KEKE-3310 file (N, C-alpha, C; in steps of 0.2 Angstrom, whole numbers, plus 5000, padded with zeros to 4 digits):
npx = (5106:5104:5116:5123:5123:5128:5141:5146:5146:5155:5166:5169:5172:5184:5192:5194:5201:5212:5218:5222:5232:5241:5245:5252:5262:5274:5279:5278:5277:5270:5258:5254:5253:5243:5232:5231:5228:5216:5208:5208:5202:5188:5185:5185:5174:5163:5163:5159:5147:5139:5138:5130:5120:5103:5096:5102:5107:5115:5133:5149:5157:5151:5151:5164:5167:5160:5166:5179:5175:5169:5179:5189:5182:5176:5187:5191:5180:5181:5192:5186:5177:5186:5193:5184:5177:5187:5188:5176:5178:5189:5182:5173:5182:5188:5178:5175:5187:5187:5176:5180:5191:5185:5175:5179:5192:5203:5214:5221:5225:5221:5231:5232:5242:5250:5241:5233:5241:5244:5231:5228:5237:5232:5219:5221:5228:5218:5209:5214:5210:5196:5199:5207:5198:5188:5195:5198:5185:5181:5190:5190:5180:5167:5165:5166:5158:5147:5140:5126:5117:5101:5090:5074:5059:5043:5027:5016:5021:5020:5021:5028:5037:5046:5062:5065:5075:5081:5088:5091:5093:5097:5095:5104:5109:5116:5122:5132:5143:5160:5168:5170:5175:5173:5159:5156:5162:5153:5141:5145:5146:5132:5127:5134:5127:5116:5102:5084:5076:5077:5076:5074:5074:5072:5077:5086:5093:5101:5095:5093:5087:5097:5109:5110:5114:5127:5128:5119:5122:5130:5122:5112:5118:5115:5110:5095:5084:5075:5062:5062:5065:5062:5056:5055:5051:5061:5062:5071:5069:5059:5063:5062:5071:5077:5077:5065:5063:5051:5035:5033:5045:5050:5041:5045:5058:5054:5047:5057:5065:5057:5058:5071:5072:5065:5075:5085:5080:5071:5055:5045:5036:5023:5013:5007:5005:5012:5009:5019:5021:5021:5018:5004:5004:5007:5014:5013:5021:5022:5022:5025:5024:5035:5033:5035:5037:5042:5044:5040:5023:5018:5014:5002:4995:4983:4978:4989:4988:4976:4966:4974:4972:4969:4974:4984:5002:5013:5025:5032:5037:5044:5051:5055:5058:5050:5037:5033:5033:5023:5011:5011:5015:5005:4995:4979:4979:4990:5005:5019:5033:5043:5052:5065:5074:5083:5088:5102:5110:5115:5128:5138:5144:5144:5146:5146:5143:5129:5132:5134:5127:5127:5122:5120:5108:5099:5092:5083:5076:5067:5068:5082:5093:5096:5087:5071:5058:5041:5027:5027:5029:5041:5054:5066:5079:5089:5106:5110:5116:5123:5130:5127:5127:5138:5153:5157:5159:5158:5161:5148:5144:5142:5128:5123:5109:5105:5091:5084:5069:5060:5050:5041:5040:5025:5024:5036)
npy = (4891:4901:4906:4897:4897:4910:4908:4898:4904:4914:4906:4901:4913:4916:4905:4908:4920:4916:4907:4917:4923:4912:4910:4922:4922:4911:4909:4901:4907:4919:4913:4907:4918:4925:4916:4914:4927:4929:4919:4923:4935:4932:4924:4934:4943:4934:4931:4944:4946:4935:4936:4947:4959:4959:4967:4979:4983:4991:4994:5002:4991:4982:4991:4992:4979:4977:4986:4980:4968:4972:4980:4971:4961:4966:4969:4956:4951:4958:4951:4938:4941:4943:4931:4920:4924:4921:4907:4903:4906:4898:4886:4886:4886:4874:4865:4868:4864:4850:4845:4848:4839:4827:4825:4830:4826:4832:4846:4863:4868:4879:4888:4892:4895:4904:4914:4914:4919:4932:4937:4936:4945:4957:4957:4958:4971:4979:4977:4984:4997:4999:4996:5007:5017:5013:5013:5027:5031:5027:5033:5046:5050:5048:5060:5070:5083:5091:5105:5107:5116:5122:5130:5133:5136:5142:5146:5149:5153:5161:5179:5186:5176:5175:5170:5164:5154:5138:5126:5109:5095:5077:5060:5058:5048:5046:5037:5031:5040:5045:5055:5070:5082:5083:5083:5094:5103:5101:5106:5120:5122:5121:5132:5142:5144:5153:5153:5154:5145:5129:5112:5095:5079:5066:5050:5051:5044:5027:5017:5018:5031:5035:5036:5049:5056:5062:5070:5080:5093:5098:5098:5106:5117:5122:5136:5146:5149:5163:5158:5146:5129:5113:5096:5078:5061:5046:5029:5022:5028:5022:5011:4998:4988:4981:4969:4970:4971:4973:4979:4991:4996:4998:5008:5018:5021:5027:5038:5045:5048:5057:5067:5071:5078:5090:5094:5098:5109:5108:5108:5094:5087:5077:5069:5081:5099:5116:5133:5145:5162:5178:5194:5196:5184:5166:5150:5132:5120:5104:5089:5072:5056:5041:5034:5022:5012:5000:4999:5004:5011:5023:5036:5048:5057:5064:5067:5074:5085:5091:5105:5112:5120:5116:5126:5132:5135:5122:5113:5098:5086:5071:5056:5045:5043:5035:5037:5049:5045:5035:5041:5055:5063:5063:5068:5076:5088:5095:5095:5105:5105:5092:5085:5073:5059:5046:5036:5037:5038:5026:5027:5024:5027:5035:5051:5064:5080:5086:5078:5064:5051:5038:5024:5009:5010:5015:5005:5002:5013:5025:5039:5045:5053:5070:5082:5080:5081:5082:5087:5100:5098:5096:5085:5084:5073:5071:5066:5062:5065:5058:5041:5023:5006:5003:5010:5022:5032:5032:5042:5046:5059:5065:5076:5093:5102:5117:5126:5137:5146:5153:5165:5161:5169:5169:5171:5168)
npz = (5021:5011:5009:5001:4986:4983:4988:4980:4968:4971:4973:4960:4954:4961:4957:4943:4945:4952:4942:4933:4940:4942:4929:4925:4934:4940:4952:4968:4980:4977:4973:4985:4994:4988:4989:5003:5007:5000:5007:5020:5019:5014:5025:5035:5030:5030:5044:5049:5043:5046:5060:5061:5069:5070:5077:5079:5067:5052:5054:5058:5056:5047:5036:5033:5030:5019:5011:5009:5003:4991:4985:4982:4975:4963:4954:4951:4945:4933:4928:4926:4916:4905:4905:4905:4893:4884:4886:4881:4867:4865:4866:4856:4845:4847:4845:4832:4825:4829:4822:4809:4808:4811:4801:4789:4787:4793:4791:4793:4809:4823:4833:4850:4859:4871:4871:4883:4893:4889:4889:4902:4908:4902:4908:4921:4921:4917:4927:4937:4936:4941:4954:4958:4957:4966:4978:4979:4980:4993:5002:4998:4989:4995:5003:4994:4991:4981:4974:4965:4953:4947:4936:4935:4926:4927:4921:4929:4941:4956:4956:4966:4970:4961:4957:4968:4979:4983:4994:4993:5002:5004:5010:5022:5031:5044:5052:5045:5044:5047:5049:5057:5053:5039:5038:5045:5036:5025:5030:5031:5018:5014:5021:5014:5003:5004:5003:5001:5007:5015:5011:5016:5010:5017:5025:5037:5045:5046:5053:5067:5079:5088:5080:5076:5087:5091:5080:5080:5085:5075:5063:5067:5065:5053:5045:5048:5035:5026:5023:5030:5036:5030:5031:5027:5029:5025:5018:5027:5039:5046:5053:5049:5044:5053:5068:5081:5098:5103:5097:5103:5106:5093:5089:5098:5094:5082:5085:5091:5081:5074:5083:5082:5070:5074:5084:5076:5070:5060:5052:5052:5039:5039:5029:5026:5025:5022:5020:5011:5012:5004:5003:4994:4988:4988:4990:4991:5002:5002:5010:5010:5018:5017:5001:4991:4975:4977:4990:5007:5008:5015:5012:5009:4998:4995:5008:5013:5004:5008:5008:5000:4985:4967:4959:4966:4968:4969:4979:4981:4993:4992:4996:4988:4971:4963:4966:4960:4947:4947:4953:4954:4943:4933:4940:4942:4950:4948:4952:4954:4956:4961:4974:4977:4983:4988:4978:4978:4967:4966:4971:4962:4946:4930:4925:4914:4914:4905:4894:4896:4906:4917:4927:4937:4943:4935:4929:4937:4942:4934:4935:4942:4945:4946:4936:4929:4917:4913:4904:4908:4922:4935:4942:4954:4957:4970:4973:4985:5002:5011:5013:5011:5015:5005:5009:5001:4986:4969:4955:4956:4965:4982:4985:4985:4982:4973:4969:4958:4956:4942:4935:4920:4905:4896:4883:4878)
capx = (5105:5104:5123:5126:5123:5133:5148:5148:5148:5162:5172:5170:5176:5191:5195:5197:5206:5218:5221:5226:5238:5246:5247:5257:5268:5276:5281:5274:5276:5265:5252:5252:5251:5236:5227:5231:5224:5209:5205:5207:5197:5182:5183:5183:5168:5158:5162:5156:5140:5136:5137:5126:5115:5098:5093:5106:5107:5122:5138:5155:5161:5148:5153:5171:5167:5157:5171:5184:5173:5168:5185:5192:5178:5175:5193:5190:5174:5184:5196:5182:5175:5191:5195:5178:5176:5192:5186:5171:5182:5193:5177:5170:5187:5190:5172:5175:5192:5185:5171:5184:5195:5181:5170:5183:5199:5209:5215:5225:5222:5222:5235:5230:5247:5252:5235:5231:5246:5242:5224:5228:5240:5228:5214:5224:5229:5211:5205:5217:5207:5191:5202:5209:5192:5184:5199:5196:5178:5181:5194:5189:5173:5161:5164:5167:5152:5146:5134:5123:5112:5096:5086:5068:5054:5036:5022:5011:5024:5017:5026:5032:5042:5051:5069:5065:5081:5079:5093:5089:5098:5093:5098:5109:5112:5121:5125:5138:5148:5166:5172:5166:5178:5170:5152:5156:5163:5147:5136:5147:5144:5125:5126:5137:5123:5112:5096:5078:5072:5080:5071:5077:5069:5072:5083:5091:5097:5101:5089:5092:5088:5103:5114:5111:5115:5133:5128:5113:5124:5133:5116:5108:5121:5112:5106:5088:5083:5070:5056:5062:5068:5056:5059:5050:5054:5062:5061:5075:5067:5053:5065:5059:5076:5080:5072:5064:5061:5044:5032:5033:5052:5050:5037:5049:5063:5051:5045:5064:5068:5054:5061:5078:5070:5064:5081:5090:5076:5067:5048:5044:5029:5020:5007:5005:5008:5012:5010:5024:5017:5025:5013:4997:5006:5009:5016:5012:5026:5018:5027:5022:5028:5038:5029:5039:5034:5044:5045:5034:5018:5014:5013:4995:4995:4977:4978:4994:4986:4969:4966:4978:4968:4972:4977:4990:5009:5015:5032:5030:5043:5042:5057:5056:5055:5044:5030:5032:5032:5017:5006:5011:5016:4999:4989:4975:4980:4996:5011:5023:5040:5043:5059:5066:5081:5082:5092:5109:5113:5119:5134:5143:5142:5148:5143:5149:5137:5126:5134:5133:5125:5125:5123:5116:5102:5094:5088:5078:5072:5067:5071:5087:5098:5095:5081:5067:5052:5035:5021:5028:5030:5048:5056:5073:5081:5095:5110:5111:5121:5128:5131:5124:5129:5145:5156:5161:5155:5163:5158:5141:5146:5137:5125:5119:5106:5102:5086:5081:5063:5059:5043:5042:5035:5021:5025:5043)
capy = (4889:4906:4908:4892:4900:4916:4905:4894:4909:4917:4901:4901:4919:4915:4900:4911:4925:4912:4905:4922:4924:4907:4911:4927:4921:4904:4909:4898:4912:4923:4909:4906:4924:4927:4911:4916:4934:4927:4915:4927:4940:4929:4922:4940:4945:4929:4932:4950:4946:4929:4939:4953:4959:4962:4972:4985:4986:4992:4997:5003:4985:4980:4995:4990:4972:4978:4989:4975:4963:4975:4982:4965:4957:4970:4967:4949:4950:4960:4945:4933:4943:4942:4924:4916:4925:4917:4900:4902:4906:4891:4880:4886:4885:4867:4862:4868:4860:4843:4844:4847:4833:4821:4824:4832:4823:4836:4853:4867:4869:4886:4888:4897:4895:4911:4919:4915:4923:4939:4940:4937:4951:4962:4957:4961:4978:4983:4977:4989:5003:5000:4996:5013:5021:5011:5016:5034:5032:5025:5037:5053:5051:5049:5066:5075:5086:5095:5110:5107:5121:5121:5136:5130:5141:5141:5151:5151:5154:5168:5184:5187:5171:5174:5171:5160:5149:5133:5121:5103:5089:5071:5054:5060:5042:5048:5031:5029:5045:5043:5061:5076:5088:5083:5085:5102:5107:5101:5111:5126:5123:5123:5139:5147:5145:5158:5152:5156:5139:5122:5106:5089:5074:5059:5045:5055:5038:5021:5014:5020:5038:5036:5037:5056:5059:5066:5075:5085:5100:5100:5099:5112:5123:5124:5142:5146:5154:5167:5154:5140:5122:5108:5089:5072:5054:5041:5022:5020:5031:5018:5006:4992:4984:4977:4966:4974:4966:4974:4984:4997:4998:5001:5015:5023:5024:5031:5045:5048:5050:5063:5072:5073:5084:5096:5095:5102:5115:5106:5106:5088:5086:5070:5069:5088:5105:5123:5139:5151:5168:5184:5199:5193:5177:5160:5143:5126:5115:5098:5083:5065:5050:5037:5031:5019:5007:4993:5000:5006:5015:5027:5042:5050:5063:5067:5069:5080:5091:5094:5112:5115:5120:5114:5132:5134:5133:5117:5110:5092:5083:5064:5053:5040:5046:5031:5041:5054:5041:5031:5044:5062:5067:5064:5070:5082:5094:5098:5097:5109:5103:5087:5084:5067:5057:5038:5031:5039:5037:5019:5028:5022:5028:5039:5057:5070:5085:5088:5074:5057:5049:5031:5021:5003:5011:5017:5000:5001:5019:5029:5045:5042:5058:5076:5085:5077:5085:5080:5091:5106:5096:5094:5082:5083:5067:5072:5060:5060:5069:5053:5035:5018:4999:5003:5017:5026:5035:5032:5045:5049:5062:5068:5082:5099:5105:5123:5126:5144:5146:5159:5166:5161:5173:5164:5173:5166)
capz = (5014:5007:5007:4997:4979:4983:4990:4974:4963:4973:4972:4953:4952:4964:4953:4937:4947:4954:4936:4930:4944:4940:4922:4924:4939:4942:4959:4973:4985:4975:4974:4992:4997:4985:4992:5010:5007:4998:5012:5026:5017:5014:5032:5039:5028:5033:5051:5051:5041:5050:5066:5060:5074:5066:5082:5079:5060:5049:5059:5054:5055:5041:5031:5032:5027:5012:5007:5007:4998:4984:4982:4979:4970:4956:4949:4950:4940:4927:4926:4924:4909:4900:4904:4903:4886:4881:4886:4876:4861:4864:4866:4849:4840:4848:4842:4825:4823:4830:4817:4803:4809:4811:4796:4783:4787:4794:4789:4797:4816:4825:4839:4855:4864:4873:4872:4890:4897:4887:4891:4910:4910:4900:4912:4928:4920:4916:4933:4942:4935:4946:4961:4960:4958:4972:4984:4979:4982:5000:5006:4996:4985:4999:5005:4988:4990:4975:4973:4958:4952:4942:4936:4933:4924:4927:4919:4934:4947:4959:4955:4972:4972:4955:4959:4974:4979:4987:4994:4994:5003:5005:5012:5026:5033:5049:5055:5041:5045:5051:5049:5059:5049:5032:5039:5046:5029:5021:5033:5029:5011:5013:5023:5010:4997:5006:4999:5004:5010:5015:5011:5017:5008:5020:5027:5041:5049:5043:5056:5074:5080:5091:5076:5075:5094:5090:5074:5081:5086:5068:5058:5070:5063:5046:5047:5047:5030:5027:5023:5035:5035:5031:5030:5027:5031:5020:5020:5032:5045:5049:5057:5046:5042:5059:5072:5087:5104:5104:5093:5107:5105:5087:5089:5102:5090:5076:5088:5093:5074:5073:5088:5079:5065:5078:5087:5071:5068:5053:5053:5048:5036:5038:5025:5028:5020:5024:5014:5012:5010:5002:5001:4992:4985:4992:4987:4996:5003:5003:5012:5011:5021:5011:4996:4986:4972:4979:4997:5011:5006:5020:5009:5007:4994:4996:5015:5013:5000:5010:5009:4994:4979:4961:4956:4970:4966:4974:4979:4984:4995:4992:4996:4983:4965:4960:4968:4955:4941:4947:4956:4955:4937:4929:4944:4940:4954:4945:4957:4949:4957:4966:4976:4980:4984:4989:4974:4979:4961:4967:4973:4957:4939:4926:4924:4911:4914:4898:4889:4897:4912:4918:4933:4937:4946:4930:4927:4943:4943:4928:4937:4947:4947:4942:4934:4924:4916:4909:4903:4913:4929:4936:4948:4955:4961:4973:4973:4992:5006:5014:5009:5014:5013:5003:5012:4996:4980:4963:4950:4958:4971:4987:4982:4988:4976:4973:4964:4957:4952:4939:4931:4913:4901:4892:4875:4876)
cpx = (5106:5111:5126:5128:5128:5140:5150:5150:5154:5167:5174:5174:5183:5195:5198:5202:5213:5222:5225:5232:5243:5249:5253:5263:5268:5278:5276:5272:5270:5258:5249:5250:5244:5231:5226:5227:5217:5205:5203:5202:5190:5180:5181:5176:5162:5157:5158:5148:5136:5134:5133:5120:5109:5094:5096:5106:5114:5126:5144:5158:5158:5150:5160:5171:5165:5162:5177:5182:5172:5174:5189:5188:5177:5181:5193:5185:5177:5188:5192:5179:5180:5192:5190:5176:5181:5191:5181:5174:5185:5188:5174:5175:5188:5184:5173:5181:5190:5180:5175:5188:5191:5177:5174:5190:5204:5208:5219:5221:5225:5226:5233:5236:5249:5247:5233:5235:5244:5236:5224:5231:5236:5222:5216:5225:5223:5208:5208:5213:5201:5193:5204:5203:5188:5188:5198:5189:5177:5184:5192:5182:5167:5160:5166:5161:5152:5140:5132:5117:5108:5092:5079:5063:5047:5031:5018:5014:5022:5023:5031:5038:5047:5058:5070:5071:5080:5086:5090:5094:5094:5098:5105:5113:5117:5124:5131:5143:5154:5170:5168:5169:5174:5163:5152:5157:5157:5142:5138:5145:5137:5124:5128:5132:5118:5105:5090:5074:5077:5075:5075:5072:5071:5078:5088:5095:5097:5095:5088:5092:5094:5109:5115:5113:5121:5133:5123:5116:5127:5127:5112:5112:5119:5108:5099:5087:5077:5063:5056:5065:5063:5059:5053:5054:5056:5061:5065:5073:5061:5056:5063:5064:5080:5075:5071:5062:5054:5041:5033:5040:5053:5047:5041:5054:5060:5049:5052:5066:5064:5056:5067:5077:5069:5071:5086:5086:5073:5060:5047:5037:5028:5013:5003:5008:5008:5012:5015:5021:5022:5020:5007:4998:5008:5010:5015:5018:5022:5023:5023:5027:5030:5032:5034:5036:5035:5046:5039:5030:5014:5012:5005:4995:4989:4976:4983:4992:4979:4970:4971:4973:4972:4976:4984:4997:5011:5022:5031:5037:5041:5049:5059:5053:5050:5037:5028:5030:5025:5010:5005:5011:5010:4993:4986:4976:4986:5001:5017:5030:5040:5051:5060:5073:5081:5087:5100:5113:5117:5126:5140:5140:5147:5144:5147:5143:5135:5128:5132:5132:5123:5126:5118:5109:5097:5090:5083:5073:5073:5070:5076:5092:5097:5088:5077:5060:5047:5029:5022:5029:5037:5048:5063:5075:5088:5099:5112:5117:5126:5128:5128:5126:5137:5148:5160:5156:5161:5159:5151:5143:5140:5135:5122:5116:5103:5097:5083:5075:5062:5052:5045:5037:5031:5022:5032:5043)
cpy = (4895:4908:4903:4895:4905:4913:4901:4899:4913:4913:4901:4907:4919:4910:4904:4916:4921:4909:4910:4923:4919:4907:4916:4926:4914:4903:4906:4903:4916:4919:4909:4912:4926:4922:4913:4922:4933:4924:4919:4932:4937:4927:4928:4943:4941:4930:4938:4949:4940:4931:4946:4953:4963:4967:4978:4988:4987:4996:4998:4997:4982:4984:4993:4984:4973:4981:4984:4970:4966:4977:4976:4961:4960:4968:4960:4947:4953:4954:4940:4935:4941:4934:4919:4917:4921:4910:4899:4902:4900:4885:4880:4884:4877:4863:4862:4864:4852:4841:4843:4841:4827:4819:4826:4830:4828:4843:4857:4868:4876:4885:4894:4898:4903:4916:4920:4919:4931:4942:4940:4943:4957:4963:4960:4969:4982:4983:4982:4996:5004:5000:5003:5018:5019:5014:5023:5035:5031:5031:5045:5054:5052:5056:5072:5079:5091:5099:5110:5112:5120:5128:5133:5136:5138:5147:5153:5151:5161:5173:5186:5182:5170:5175:5167:5155:5144:5128:5115:5098:5083:5065:5056:5053:5043:5043:5029:5034:5043:5049:5067:5082:5088:5085:5092:5106:5107:5106:5118:5128:5124:5130:5144:5149:5151:5158:5154:5151:5133:5117:5100:5083:5067:5055:5049:5050:5032:5017:5017:5028:5040:5038:5045:5060:5064:5071:5080:5092:5103:5102:5105:5118:5126:5131:5142:5151:5158:5163:5147:5134:5117:5101:5084:5066:5050:5034:5020:5023:5028:5012:4999:4987:4980:4974:4969:4969:4967:4979:4991:5000:5002:5008:5020:5026:5028:5038:5048:5051:5057:5069:5075:5079:5090:5098:5099:5107:5114:5105:5100:5088:5079:5069:5076:5093:5111:5127:5144:5157:5174:5189:5195:5186:5172:5154:5138:5122:5109:5092:5077:5060:5046:5034:5028:5013:5000:4994:5002:5012:5019:5034:5043:5057:5067:5070:5075:5086:5094:5101:5116:5115:5118:5120:5134:5131:5128:5114:5104:5088:5075:5060:5049:5042:5041:5034:5045:5050:5038:5035:5052:5066:5068:5066:5076:5088:5097:5100:5099:5106:5098:5086:5077:5065:5049:5034:5032:5038:5030:5020:5026:5024:5032:5045:5062:5075:5087:5083:5067:5056:5042:5028:5014:5004:5013:5012:4998:5007:5023:5036:5043:5048:5064:5078:5081:5081:5082:5084:5097:5105:5093:5089:5082:5078:5069:5066:5058:5064:5064:5047:5029:5011:4999:5010:5021:5028:5035:5036:5048:5052:5065:5075:5087:5102:5112:5124:5134:5143:5153:5159:5166:5165:5169:5165:5170:5158)
cpz = (5009:5005:5002:4989:4979:4984:4984:4969:4965:4972:4965:4951:4955:4959:4947:4939:4948:4947:4933:4934:4943:4933:4921:4929:4941:4949:4964:4978:4983:4975:4981:4996:4994:4988:4999:5011:5006:5004:5018:5025:5018:5021:5036:5037:5031:5040:5053:5049:5045:5057:5066:5065:5071:5071:5082:5072:5058:5054:5055:5052:5048:5035:5029:5028:5020:5008:5004:5002:4991:4981:4979:4974:4963:4952:4947:4944:4933:4924:4923:4917:4904:4899:4902:4896:4882:4881:4881:4869:4860:4863:4858:4844:4840:4844:4834:4822:4824:4824:4810:4803:4808:4804:4789:4783:4787:4792:4794:4804:4818:4832:4843:4860:4865:4874:4879:4894:4895:4889:4899:4912:4908:4905:4919:4927:4920:4923:4938:4942:4940:4953:4963:4961:4964:4978:4985:4982:4990:5004:5004:4993:4989:5002:5000:4987:4984:4975:4966:4958:4946:4942:4932:4931:4924:4925:4924:4941:4950:4958:4960:4973:4965:4958:4966:4974:4984:4988:4996:4996:5005:5007:5016:5029:5038:5052:5051:5042:5049:5051:5051:5055:5042:5033:5040:5040:5025:5023:5031:5022:5010:5015:5018:5004:4998:5002:5003:5008:5010:5015:5011:5015:5010:5021:5031:5045:5044:5046:5063:5075:5084:5087:5075:5082:5093:5085:5075:5081:5079:5064:5061:5068:5056:5048:5044:5041:5031:5027:5027:5032:5036:5029:5030:5029:5025:5023:5026:5039:5049:5053:5055:5044:5047:5063:5079:5092:5105:5099:5097:5106:5098:5086:5093:5098:5084:5079:5090:5086:5072:5077:5085:5074:5069:5082:5082:5067:5061:5055:5048:5046:5035:5035:5027:5024:5024:5018:5016:5008:5009:4999:5000:4989:4990:4988:4993:4996:5005:5005:5014:5015:5015:5007:4991:4982:4974:4987:5001:5008:5011:5018:5007:5004:4995:5003:5015:5010:5002:5012:5004:4988:4972:4958:4960:4967:4971:4973:4983:4986:4996:4991:4990:4976:4961:4961:4962:4948:4941:4950:4955:4948:4933:4934:4942:4943:4952:4950:4953:4950:4963:4968:4979:4981:4983:4985:4976:4973:4961:4970:4968:4950:4936:4924:4920:4910:4907:4893:4890:4904:4913:4925:4933:4939:4941:4928:4932:4943:4936:4929:4943:4949:4943:4941:4928:4923:4911:4909:4908:4920:4930:4942:4948:4960:4964:4974:4980:4995:5008:5010:5014:5011:5011:5005:5007:4991:4975:4957:4951:4965:4976:4985:4987:4982:4978:4967:4964:4953:4949:4935:4924:4910:4896:4884:4873:4874)
residu = (MET:ARG:TRP:ILE:LEU:PRO:LEU:ILE:LEU:TYR:GLY:LEU:ILE:GLU:LEU:TYR:ALA:TYR:GLN:ALA:ILE:LYS:THR:ILE:SER:LYS:SER:GLN:VAL:VAL:HIS:TYR:VAL:TYR:LEU:GLY:PHE:SER:VAL:LEU:LEU:ILE:CYS:TYR:VAL:LEU:PHE:VAL:PHE:LEU:ASN:TYR:ASP:ARG:SER:VAL:GLY:PRO:THR:GLN:ALA:THR:LEU:ARG:ALA:SER:ALA:PHE:LEU:ILE:ILE:THR:LEU:VAL:PRO:LYS:LEU:VAL:VAL:VAL:LEU:PHE:LEU:PHE:GLY:GLU:ASP:LEU:VAL:ARG:LEU:CYS:ILE:GLY:ALA:TYR:GLN:TYR:VAL:ARG:GLN:PHE:PHE:PHE:ALA:GLY:GLY:ALA:THR:VAL:SER:LEU:SER:GLY:ARG:ARG:ALA:PHE:LEU:SER:GLN:LEU:ALA:LEU:GLY:VAL:ALA:ALA:ILE:PRO:VAL:MET:GLY:LEU:LEU:TYR:GLY:VAL:PHE:LYS:GLY:LYS:TYR:ASN:PHE:LYS:VAL:ILE:ARG:HIS:VAL:LEU:HIS:PHE:GLU:ASP:LEU:PRO:ASP:ALA:PHE:ASP:GLY:LEU:LYS:ILE:THR:GLN:ILE:SER:ASP:ILE:HIS:SER:GLY:SER:PHE:ASP:SER:VAL:GLU:LYS:ILE:GLU:TYR:ALA:ILE:ASP:LEU:ILE:ASN:ALA:GLN:GLU:THR:ASP:MET:ILE:LEU:PHE:THR:GLY:ASP:ILE:VAL:ASN:THR:MET:ALA:SER:GLU:MET:LYS:ASP:TRP:ILE:PRO:ILE:PHE:LYS:GLY:ILE:LYS:MET:PRO:GLN:TYR:GLY:LYS:TYR:SER:ILE:LEU:GLY:ASN:HIS:ASP:TYR:GLY:GLU:TYR:VAL:THR:TRP:GLU:SER:GLU:ALA:ALA:LYS:GLN:GLN:ASN:PHE:GLU:ALA:ILE:GLN:GLN:VAL:HIS:LYS:ASP:ILE:ASP:PHE:LYS:LEU:LEU:MET:ASN:ALA:HIS:VAL:PHE:ILE:GLU:LYS:GLY:GLN:ASP:LYS:ILE:ALA:ILE:ILE:GLY:VAL:GLU:ASN:TRP:GLY:HIS:ASN:PHE:LYS:LYS:ALA:GLY:ASP:LEU:THR:LYS:ALA:SER:MET:GLY:VAL:SER:PRO:GLU:ASP:PHE:LYS:ILE:LEU:LEU:SER:HIS:ASP:PRO:SER:HIS:TRP:GLU:TYR:GLU:VAL:LYS:ASP:HIS:PRO:ASP:HIS:TYR:HIS:LEU:THR:LEU:SER:GLY:HIS:THR:HIS:GLY:PHE:GLN:PHE:GLY:ILE:GLU:ILE:PRO:GLY:VAL:PHE:GLN:TRP:SER:PRO:VAL:GLN:TYR:MET:TYR:LYS:GLN:TRP:ALA:GLY:ILE:TYR:GLN:GLU:MET:GLY:ARG:TYR:ILE:ASN:VAL:ASN:ARG:GLY:PHE:GLY:PHE:HIS:ALA:PHE:PRO:GLY:ARG:VAL:GLY:ILE:TRP:PRO:GLU:ILE:THR:VAL:LEU:GLU:LEU:ARG:LYS:LYS:ASN:PRO:SER:VAL)
# end
């Protein structure tokens, strides 16, 4: 039953798209080729998702099906916007002319002949733009790694850590990878930053610990910096999006995921903290389990911070940025810097650095990509290292963040 409404909507979209094809081409061959392709595509997508194995989770097959569906559906939606809009105009003009004819004995009529063909051609031309973008996103964009740098100033940063450089990565989603060469390049890019600490903010897999099996040697290649490598869990790391044969099997997978962090030389912080010391100064690295406003709430900030004083300088690792919005930013213990991920920037959007930033995910998350500040407290939302659900990125590229912490002069 849950498929009925989506199929009806898809059918209406197809109807408009087919009308556009019929309007610009009178060739029966073109019509049959379009219909045949559309039928084969929806049959393929339905076959893949109706045979989705909830005991396994997302696979390369479901990623491919998602790619085919989105790449073909988005341009059809563009066509619908044009032609449905024109139908509304026709309806309004027709109603107006009917009223004039019926109540005011006629008058000049407005001719719309030829308008449909022009709009169909325009709609198909405009629809080609997102197709090109989506194709780029699938074949190139998903591995178009960008190093994004931020310099943050704090009045109470301990003197010894003035100039501390941190590399943050997030949302690896190893089960989605399909290129060893591209991931090796990304690891080399991480190592090239030569920072003092590396922090990973969750979602190492889509679901299964086994997804990391072939990638462990590559991620183990991330060099150990001066102050270590630390990590936390994300919502996908709990195995809650598949069906398990038993609770024991689920727990075994969860423990295996924790082991993966050790295998790649990251210290996993599960509602825990460590102090980084230099001379007489120290900062606290605090890691909570996943806490999401609309997702799993396993994070315990109080437990993770036990033994950390309000005066200590704190860097909090929390996968979901909604945690900062609902619990952290106004906390009396003053968490100076929070590092999150989770949103992926929706893997789709428009960004012109320093000028414009938009993605559909901003209607779900107040903090969704980059640096945000309130009352001297910062959060960085990493756009993600990997990808999930849709095997591509358009406009929102995979990110390696480099953060430099500087001592702010109170008088400035």
